[in-house]
LUMBAVEX-131059 format. One line per 5 residues: number of its first residue (from 1); their letters; for each residue x, y negated, z negated of N, C-alpha, C, O, CB. Coordinates in steps of 0.001 Angstrom, whole numbers, plus 500000, padded with zeros to 6 digits. Each point is the difference from the previous one (the first is absolute). Glycine has a CB too. Layout:
<zators>
NUM> a> X/Y/Z/X/Y/Z/X/Y/Z/X/Y/Z/X/Y/Z ~ ...
</zators>
This chain:
<zators>
1> mtkir> 521712/857094/312363/499381/500632/501382/500101/499077/501113/499870/498791/499806/498470/502507/498969 ~ 501946/499318/502706/499834/498826/500459/498791/500706/500763/499507/501127/500059/502972/497368/499921 ~ 497242/499861/500740/498680/500177/500717/500271/499815/501486/501035/499482/500418/497567/499649/497585 ~ 500432/501310/502760/500092/500220/501396/498937/499426/500500/498925/500008/499401/502234/501892/500516 ~ 499080/497337/501647/498856/499504/500581/499684/501160/501301/500856/500742/500481/499751/496429/498709
6> itqik> 498101/502773/501178/499613/501107/500639/498877/499711/500885/498855/500199/499593/501977/501094/498616 ~ 499430/498167/503199/499214/499927/501309/499876/500360/500599/501036/500258/500613/499008/498966/499378 ~ 498633/501285/500673/499440/500756/500622/500215/499028/501716/499456/498916/500209/498787/502374/497278 ~ 502644/499432/503515/500751/499897/501246/499304/500501/501151/499876/499227/500950/502054/500952/497808 ~ 497450/501329/501348/499063/500483/500618/498654/499955/499715/499524/499330/499084/502081/501653/501302
11> skigs> 497772/499705/500366/498664/499848/499821/499321/501568/499697/500146/500948/500771/499951/496715/500875 ~ 499165/502387/497117/499944/501463/499608/498776/500370/500647/499171/500441/499204/502047/499519/498545 ~ 498353/499993/503623/499409/500519/500937/500841/501311/500650/501188/499993/500323/497699/497599/499914 ~ 500095/503623/499874/501193/500991/500109/500403/500795/499044/500285/501168/500263/500376/497480/500951 ~ 499428/500862/497539/500406/500322/498868/499420/500995/498912/499052/499669/499289/501620/498340/501400
16> tkrqk> 499659/502651/499261/499267/501241/499236/499483/499240/498415/500332/499077/499257/501533/503245/502053 ~ 496929/498965/498810/499199/499237/498848/500773/499776/498920/499887/498844/499592/498137/502091/500970 ~ 502872/499878/498698/500948/500407/498902/500681/498514/500006/500054/499300/498989/500384/503661/501361 ~ 500210/496551/501263/500662/499053/499637/499689/498483/500078/500644/498976/499775/500575/502788/500655 ~ 497328/498568/500050/498780/498568/499857/500218/499929/498171/500701/499167/499425/496751/501448/503078
21> ntlea> 501860/500332/496923/499660/499940/498826/501276/499470/499048/499826/499208/499073/498344/502636/501577 ~ 503225/498748/499740/501065/499495/499420/500274/498557/499880/500376/499323/499043/500260/502631/501628 ~ 499036/497711/500723/500387/498482/500482/498486/499171/498494/500099/499190/499079/500888/501312/505041 ~ 498194/500083/496287/498754/499043/498375/500539/499958/499206/500209/498904/499481/497849/501705/500488 ~ 502374/500348/499591/500492/500806/498439/501430/498966/499556/500370/499709/498863/498856/503516/501903
26> lgikk> 501377/496370/500539/501186/499244/499795/499133/498287/499626/500297/499310/499025/501752/502537/503002 ~ 497143/497870/498757/498898/498799/499857/500123/499155/501176/499558/498858/500133/500519/501017/497344 ~ 500782/501041/503623/499649/499202/500951/498995/500124/500966/499580/501058/500469/502288/498657/499077 ~ 497637/498743/500824/498652/499696/500398/500320/499977/501991/499539/500771/500843/499550/497453/496241 ~ 501872/500554/503108/500370/499406/501160/501355/500283/500286/500889/500297/499201/497523/498075/500488
31> mnnpi> 501665/501469/501871/501473/499952/500651/500812/498455/499255/499707/498848/499678/499272/502556/503145 ~ 502023/499403/497195/500943/498279/499411/499739/499209/498854/500443/498902/499663/499618/500620/502464 ~ 498977/501401/497239/500004/499192/498805/500642/500731/498537/499383/500768/499262/498433/498090/502009 ~ 503564/500669/498562/500220/500656/498759/500057/500562/498973/499416/499224/499244/500608/500193/501582 ~ 500403/501749/498377/499206/500072/498564/501361/500599/499066/500759/500937/500248/496232/499753/500711
36> eheat> 502975/498462/498002/501436/500550/499435/499293/500565/498604/499017/499667/499339/503148/498374/501790 ~ 498869/503007/498771/499878/501725/499090/501126/499803/499697/500836/499348/500626/497768/502554/500441 ~ 501587/499024/497273/500879/500514/499535/500745/500789/501153/499585/500439/501072/499206/499431/496707 ~ 502516/500155/501594/500513/501521/501076/499834/501520/498811/500931/500664/499545/501624/497608/502297 ~ 496669/501828/498030/499811/501311/499258/500109/500866/500720/500037/499565/501151/498765/499813/497497
41> pqilg> 501333/502501/501271/500364/500602/501023/498399/500141/500708/499921/500073/501226/502588/501155/497673 ~ 496244/498805/500256/498872/500809/500670/499871/498743/501289/499612/500272/501136/498846/501327/496370 ~ 501953/497004/502044/499789/499088/501251/500676/500231/501276/499735/500058/501201/499950/498420/497212 ~ 501437/501642/500684/501763/500353/501247/498946/501038/500702/499672/499843/501176/503563/500246/497167 ~ 496294/500903/500916/499935/501457/500865/498276/499474/501170/499922/500335/501182/501438/502129/496023
46> mvekl> 498169/497193/502490/498926/499390/500520/500894/498858/501766/499850/500137/501215/498445/499899/495327 ~ 502158/499435/502998/500841/498973/501039/500700/501259/501122/499926/500090/501226/500908/497514/496598 ~ 499863/503288/501124/500496/500550/501005/499415/501093/501219/500530/500608/500929/500902/498714/497260 ~ 496986/500553/501186/499165/500579/500874/499325/499656/500637/499219/500742/500596/500958/500152/498523 ~ 499862/497545/501038/499495/498713/501162/501154/499833/500652/499704/499234/500917/498607/499321/497825
51> rhlvk> 503106/501763/501356/501152/499098/500181/499806/499484/501725/500515/499023/500543/501291/502438/497351 ~ 497456/499365/502579/499666/499832/501661/498971/498428/499930/500215/499134/500848/499653/504202/499999 ~ 499501/496540/498526/498626/499270/499800/501087/498420/498949/499748/498993/500661/497533/503994/499118 ~ 503302/496759/499478/500277/499273/499223/501188/499450/499856/500923/500761/500292/497593/500188/499076 ~ 501857/497737/500199/501638/499589/499612/499954/499715/498618/499046/499466/499435/501688/499410/502757
56> veei> 500631/501602/497119/499730/499940/498967/501511/499252/499300/501029/500670/500086/496917/501468/500236 ~ 502119/496464/498998/501075/499521/499470/500152/499741/498917/499026/499767/499285/501127/499728/502200 ~ 500523/500482/498263/500525/499808/498261/500059/498596/499488/500773/499148/500440/500800/502809/499783 ~ 497547/497857/498806/500205/498613/499547/500995/499970/498850/500308/498928/499478/497354/500455/501236
</zators>
């Protein structure tokens, strides 16, 4: 399975509570701090909901 690197590039201020909870569930604590995850359907679905806040790279 491929790995992806997720980096928050926009602030979560002004986001909905659900989006903030999704960022927390992914393990993103600060901006510009990359997190690596396996590219499972669950993780990709969470990233899709936050596509305006994060940058995704394949590793």
